[in-house]
Each structure stands twice: as C-alpha cells, then as structure tokens.
N, C-alpha and C positions, 0 to 999 in steps of 0.2 A: 284161349286167352285166359291167363290166371286172374285171381282177385287183385285189384289195384285201387289206389286212391289217386284221383286226378285233380289238381288245383288249377283254377283259372282265375287270374287277377281281373277284377271288374271295375268299370267306370260306367256309371249310369245304366247298370244292368246288362251291359255287354262287355265282351273282352276288352281289357285296357291294352292299348297299343304299347304303352311303356310300363313294364312290370313294376318298377319301383314307385310309381305314382298311384297304384291301386289303393282305393279306400276300403275295399273288402275283397274277399276271395270266395268263390264258389268251390266247394270240395265235394267231389262225387265219389262215392264208393261204387265200384263196378265189379260184378261177379260174372266172369266169362264175357258174354256179349250183352249183358243186361245191367242197367243202372239200378242199384237197390237203395241208394240213399243220396241226398244232397243236403248240404249244410252251408250256411253263410257264416264266415268268420271275419271279424275285424282284426287286421294285423297289428302287431306292436309298432311303435314309432319306427319309421325308416331310418336305420343306421347300418353301416357296412357290417355284414355278417349275421345280422339278426334274423332276417327272413329265412335263410337256409335252415338254421337251427329250429325256428319256430315251425316251419312246414314239415321238417323231418320229424319233429315231436308229435305232429298230428298224423303221422303215418303216410304222408304223401310219397308216391312213387314217381309221378309224372307231373310236369308243369307244361301247360300249353299257353303261350303268350305271343303278343305281336312283336315285342322287342325286349332285349335284356342286355345289359352291359357285360363285357368280357369277364370282369372280376366276379360278378355275381354268378355268371354261368359256371366258372371254375368252382366256386364254393358249393353250388348245388351238386355238381358232379362228385366233389369230395364227400358229400353227404349221401351219395348213392341215389340221387334223384335225377331222372332223365328229363331233359328240357327240349321242347320243340318250340322254335321261334318262327316268326313270319306268318302267324295265323291272322286271318281277317277278323275285324271287329264284328261279332255277331252274338246272339244269345248263347250262354254257356251250354245249355242243353243241346243245341244244335252242334256245337263243337265236339262235345262228348259223343253224341251219336255218330258223327262222321268219323271220329277217331276209332271207335270200337268197330265200325264197319269198314275200316281201312279206306275211307274215301276223303279224309281230311287233306286239303291242299295247303301247303305252307310256301311262303315265298322267302324273301330276304329278311334278315333280322332288322326290325324297324328301329333299333337303338344303335347309335354310333359310338358310344363311349365305353 
C-alpha cells in the first residue's frame, strides 16, 4: 500500500455520520501499513464546493465517512479523492487501522441528499 492521507470527519471524537456536519477532521498520514502522523483540522465554513478543495489542498487521498450527499461525492471524485461511505461511528484510529488491514466494513451511505 502506498503513502496516503486519510481524512475522517469527527463528531465528539468519533466518525461523524454526516460528512458536512463535522466540526473537525482527523487526517492520518499512512506509509504502507503504518500510521506515521495524525493531525486534527477545523474545516472552513461549510459551503458547497469548499471542503473538496480544502481537503485536496491538505493532500488527502481518501475520505472515510458515514454519509455524504451525491453532489459532494462527485466533487471529491473530481478532485481525485476516493470516498468510502457507510462506515460506523467509532474512534478514527480504529477506522484507519481497519482500513489499512483491509478489515473495514462499510454499509449503506448514511446520507440521503
């Protein structure tokens, strides 16, 4: 697995089920199968199109979230960022660990708009 940056939207320290409502993001830098850095970032005010550019500027390659609207999903894909939806609300370290060990289970997108 190559070097990557994984963003996880947070609510009360765990994965936020709705991407656009996150008050902060945990961004993990992963080298192969090892997490080498974790930073917390407060996003800019939520407006259409802002978060994809902001996360792209931070070098994020992958977003793991509970749910995301269709338009936001398209914007992330256009910015070259892979999005995984349907993840359960749990601590971000656990999500990243499961992702890099190929054991992360995702369900349906928790967002309907």
